[in-house]
N, C-alpha and C positions, 0 to 999 in steps of 0.2 A: 451234743448241743449244736445249735445253728448260730447264725449271726445275732448280735445284739438287736433287740427290737425296742426295748425301753431304756432310755438313758436320762440321767439327771446330771447336769453340768453346772457346778458352782452354785448350788441352791443356797440362798440365804433368806432367812425369815426372822424378823425382829418384831417384838410386841412392846408397846408402851407399858410402863409400870410406874406407880408413884415413886418408887425408890430408884428408878432408872430403867432404861430400856433393857429388855431381855432378848439376847440372841439365842433363839432356839436351834436354828440350823445355821451352820457357819461354813458355807462353801462346800456343801455336801456333793459328793460324786457317787454315781450309781450306774450300773449296767446289768440288765437282765436279758438273757438270750431266749429266743424261741426254743421251746422244749425243755426249759429249765424251771425247777421249783426252788425258790429261794425263801428262807425264813428270816425274819427280822425280829431281833429282840433288844430289849433295853428296859431300864427301870420305868416305872410309871411317871409320866410327865416329861419323858426324854424327847418326845416329838414324833413318835411312831405314827399316830393317827394323823398328825399334821402332814407328815411326809406323804402318806397315802392320799390325803386330800390334794396336795400339790401335784402328785403324779397323775391323779385322776381328773385334774382340771377344775376342781371345786374350790381351790384357793390359788392365789397368785403369789409367787415369790417376790421378795424385794429386789433380788437380782438373781441371775442364773436362768437356766431354761430346762424344760422337759421336752425330750424328743421321742416321738413315736415313728419308727421306721425312718429316722433321720430328719423328720419334719417337726418343728416346734408346735406344740399344741396351743390352741387358742380357745379356752373354755373346755367343758367336758366333751370328750369325743363320743361318737355313737357307741351304743352298747356292744355292737358286734366287733368294734375295734378295741374298746377298753371298758371292761365291766368292773364295778366296784361293789363289794359287800362291806358296808360300814357297820360299826357296832350298833348304831341306831336302827339298822335293818331297812327302814324306809318302805315297808310293804304298804300298798294302797288298801286302806281299810274297807273301801267300798267294793273291792274286787275279791272274789274267792281265791283260795290258795292256788288253784289251777289257773285261774285267770291272771294272777300275779306272775306266775312262772311263764305263762305264754306271752306276757306283755312285750318283751324285747323282740320276739318273733313277729308279732302283729304290727309293731311300729317300725320294723326294718324297711329301708327303702326298697324299691321294686326289685333290684338286682339281688338282694339278700333275703327277700321275704319268701318263706316256704309256703306250700299249699296247706289248706286246712287239715287234711289227713296227716301230713307230716308234722304239723304243729301238735296235734293231739297225741301222736306217737311219741314225740320228743318229750312232752310234758309228762306223759304216763311213764316213760322210761326213767326220767329223773326222780319223780315222786316215789316210784317203786324202789329205785336204788337207794334212796335215802330213808326208806321205811315210813313214808308218810302218804302212801298211795290211797289210804282210806280217808284222807282229809281234804281231798281236792275240792269238794263242794262246800267246805266251811270257809268262814271269813277269819282273817287273822286274829281278831279278839277272841274267837271261839276255840283257839288252840293254845298250847303252852308256849312260853317264850323259846324254849329249845326247839319246838316244832316250827315256830316262825323262823328261827335262825336257819334251819335246814331248807325251808321254803325259799328264803331270801338267797341262799347259796344256789339253789336250783334255778331261780330267776337269773342270777348273775351269769351262770354258765349256759343257759338254754340256747343262746345265740352263737355259741362256740366262739367267744371273743379271742382276739389275738393276744390280749393282755388281760390278766385277771388279778385284781388287787383285793385282798381280804383282810379284815381287821378282827382278830381273835375269833375265828370261825368255830372253835370248839368250846368257847368260854361257858356256854349255858347248856352243854350236852351232858347226858348221863353216859357212863362208860360204854354202855352197849351201843350207843349211837355214833360214837366217835369213829370207829373203823370205816364206816360207810363214807363219812366226810373225808377222811384221809385218802381213801381209795379214789374218790371223785377228784380231789385236788391233784393227786398224782397222775390220774388218767388225763386230766386237762393238759398237764405239762407234756406227758408222753405223746399226746396228739398234736403237739406243736405250739401250745400257748406259752407265753412268758408269765409265770405265776409268782407273785410276791405275797407272802403271808406274814403279817405282824402277829406274833404269838408269844405267850409264856409257857405253852404246852410242850413238854419234851416229846410227846408222841408225834407232834407235827414236825418238830425238828428232825426226828429220826427218818422221816420219809423224804426229806429235802435233799437236793443236790449239794447245797451249801447253806450256811447260815452266816448272817452278818449282824454286827453289833452297833447299835446307835448309842454313842456316848459323847457327851459334850458337843453335840451338834454335827458330828461327822461319823462316818461309817468305818468300821474295821472288820477284818475277817474275810 
């Protein structure tokens, strides 16, 4: 493992409730290093998806900070810096599967934007590796949810992000599709990304470098 690239310092998040405010995160501390695959587990409603949203810049903590390479984030970072695979997937319905996967590459700033031939090669490599290479010209509503999930993962990693945050990436997969997803997550870490995966799947935990437990708003493990 290399130096920490993703850090959360004293994250607190509270939500109003008729019976009284609910503290979901209570001064949470987290560090994930480049080259490390970390899995996050906890009961439903413990705040795993909320934590990923805060780390990805899609929500704002009430106090505390999220640092990428030592710099506090302000909103969602570029995809080549931090890519997120949410449970909702967020594929663009007006784009084909292949166009969705290519999107982070086409939207990259000039210094990170590959040529068209490289884009096609990268998209083809990812679709083939995840067993959906025959679906590139279809639109998201025309494929199963499990196939959409693999396409969304391919989109998240296509730009080789420095940080990858994924929320239950195997939840809708058949057993035969899971190994390819695990291999891709592991390979992203081995190639230098800091990878954090929220999951209830023991198969994902087995390929991780370490697992952490979210309980009562803080992490252990």
